[in-house]
Steps between C-alpha positions, in 0.01 A plus 500: 500500500492239226802291399411499130462878494826550690679267262364670187594848617845391619579317175371767264584805718157641414256664739767523770801697621802324341827437689702788346236752605470354849875550528460854368234581760725377780800682356304828508386442858139394439508213748149567630358464151677167452373380839145608414500330161647184654188475713279549193617204295803649321730199503825670406441765766436228756814314399729802530333627817541160667866488400556849634332419831707184532819696433402735781451213743118516497469139395156409628354810337668398175332160516166665573530705182537182294240298693191592287690414182631169640144416607396483132742205451677695226854360476695825445362632830597183683844513338549858616411400855734200483786720376451739789493215751816343358676837502416534869652160581164321519565250221292227666188717477582588138530131412172414670320782322637409154459124517127481426536716189786286370313178568195639320698501176578869448832482311607849616430401858677167455819667374492756780438227759780279366753784506384595849558143622843487334607828662425350839680169476216292355628468144433126481133555577483775241667277241244223548213746464631619164595169343153417374479826309835485323331519158406861584796732417414731789504220756805341336705818540405514866587132545852558363552789742364300792717201408812710552388603849401142584817338362289302252654603169536143373136421577390810310731417209357148476147640478601745228692237302184288498303795364757556224492131404119509492495777238290417194484643146298819482303376197456202267724644228801266471718794394417698816787498746318695771426323825225571747640490850341574836631709654632680192796621708609150611836514317577850630420398858700178476797697367472742792524209743800353319678835504461549873624143550815600314416277201556780251561285192169320548320830542649636177406188303145521632462867409616432145191275458244772576243608242445842663833660581399841636254592773425862585800621304751274673670181383574247775788339312666836432465595865646166613801532269560855624478398867765233448731719291469278193541793264620303198185289511288808558651663191418192292148489636447872439595448135223243454221624728265710286310694769807702594469422870822299506678785319365742758625281786843479338509878459402542866785273610752686288380839625522382861861393440587842355506398133253761374623486141460124502143534626418753226654268241275215616189710441623630165588149383159366597334808353660426164299176471159508330257676738768484772507871576130488591593289804802699619446862396373606843762325719772624264383861531473463879856363516632795301316748723636337817851569376450861400447439131152646467556656158617165368190334646281758327673437168459123530127526569445778245665295226282204590179703470597591146523137391193348329248424775727645768278794595284297739349711777702332778827562316410863427402543865843370604663751266288795617574415863871502420465840335323639808745345747799641312372854451426470129121550479515696173682213332224273622232723351689515172509120491123478562446758224700283261296191592180696448616615159583141404141407591352764274429745781303248706597443865307261721463582867754233599771707333352845554492465880878466496513865398358617832809460724725621217292816449480558875880488520511760221267730695211430264258337741201723417554435131526127573167509685335680207636248252393210720143627523489561125625149420234265352538277807536792740161446663557135589555365851855391417587846370365643825732267693809618310402867517422492871830326572687782329300767684582337833871497419495878451299566816157555345315230694160677504503517120602136484208400724260697279631320190440159658156599626379512139535120490349388832480130413872480420820593681327490837814400689707778344224753560466391863876529553485859378209576730689351795801716423268802484360411844154408369487164675123449508476565128785259432339221700167561325669468160670173596195340655279569200408158360606468135224451243462135407525435126196341344563227248218364291453125495679338208257407220743263330605744227860618470563870462741661255493828692721577801503388773516164328 
């Protein structure tokens, strides 16, 4: 085994059996196949097989499964072994195993090692290991967590305050107000410390100074105000925050308290602002559905798709899903027909594929398949994916596998899953282990192209 090869396959999920299909094999009782592939270099098989053996009390055998992978000095294998050891109450061995990787500078290993130390009463040691890397957001987040376990919140806050004070202008433009700060999340992390210290006012003031207010669809200030029942302030913030995430948090709070109409009003108010409905159309429709108002949800989304620019594929998909879920597939088809007419009879695959579940619900699956194959994009790999998915849902797995087989270099994971479900395990493994063709890119000659890809 080679660490670089293991890492490439694990990161890209190519040329290997990915975790969902390992789980599927075990679910269907193919333990022997998983065990066999674990011994042949299939990392995800080895990982799950070792965990299963450990769960059954066969701990030394579990470690033996991982041993060849650990021997390559590949960190994920060492981490898996350390996790097993810790779970079995052998934290000392886990710490010894992980230390060399952390000291070698692997940031993933360092974070794992620091959290491991903190879980076992050595938070101070973990804190000192992380201090030097506070400019790295990943290490800084870990340091803040470790500080809580070690009772070193003030020390962590002092480090973060120094980083905030050291921020410099992002460019030489005197009119630029942006600051470059390392870590970029220093204000957010400092506010988190102040909140858990009970210094709520300081945390709020800090969060009002952020340049980036939302991360992964959540707003830290909105969440803080909600946690501390500061609804008046949350309302004011929701009225000024343009992403809609504060409005969503306010609506969630109101719904949780039983004020459904108030929650709906929050979304409608925000949706009335320029481009506001783009941010809240989906959570608003989901709220209506949760409270038995599916037809109202459909009307809200349908009306939005008829606005200029509103018929984006993700919005239309939301609408078609609502039609299917509420037993109105023919209305969904009529809406797609209207969109097609507005486009002069042209319908790209992104919109056409939404017809498939609607037609299936109308008992028109064979007609849907014919139309899909006749579509200008019907012979593409992505059309095969959509068509096979529909065939599987109606119990025609063999046909679905045949559709995917026409595009052997694409959809390998989906095709393999079908083969596994059909009991053709060897074929499935062969499909997954086929190395993908490597793209060839000519050396750049210094000339810029005007043709795609640019």
